[in-house]
C-alpha positions in Angstrom: 20.2 9.1 8.1 22.0 6.1 9.6 18.7 4.4 10.5 17.1 4.9 7.0 18.9 1.9 5.4 18.0 -0.7 8.0 14.4 0.6 8.2 14.1 0.6 4.5 15.4 -3.0 4.4 12.8 -4.0 7.0 10.0 -2.4 5.1 11.1 -4.1 1.8 11.2 -7.5 3.6 7.7 -7.0 5.0 6.5 -6.2 1.5 8.1 -9.3 0.1 6.4 -11.5 2.8 3.0 -9.9 2.0 2.6 -7.8 5.1 1.1 -5.0 3.1 -1.1 -7.1 0.7 -4.4 -6.3 2.5 -3.5 -2.6 2.7 -2.7 -2.4 -1.0 -5.9 -4.2 -1.9 -7.9 -1.8 0.3 -6.3 1.3 -1.3 -7.0 -0.1 -4.8 -10.7 -0.7 -3.8 -10.9 2.8 -2.3 -9.5 4.4 -5.5 -12.0 2.3 -7.6 -14.9 3.5 -5.4 -13.8 7.1 -5.6 -13.6 6.9 -9.4 -17.1 5.3 -9.6 -18.5 8.0 -7.2 -17.0 10.8 -9.3 -18.5 9.4 -12.5 -21.9 9.0 -10.9 -22.2 5.2 -11.2 
């Protein structure tokens, strides 16, 4: 419990500096591909 706040602040700062940008883009692309596959395109 005590470590949750500092770890959360570190994760938020990483997000602000763009550390997860490529991960977020890849997840969006994966979701798009799955939707296209399910629709049969």
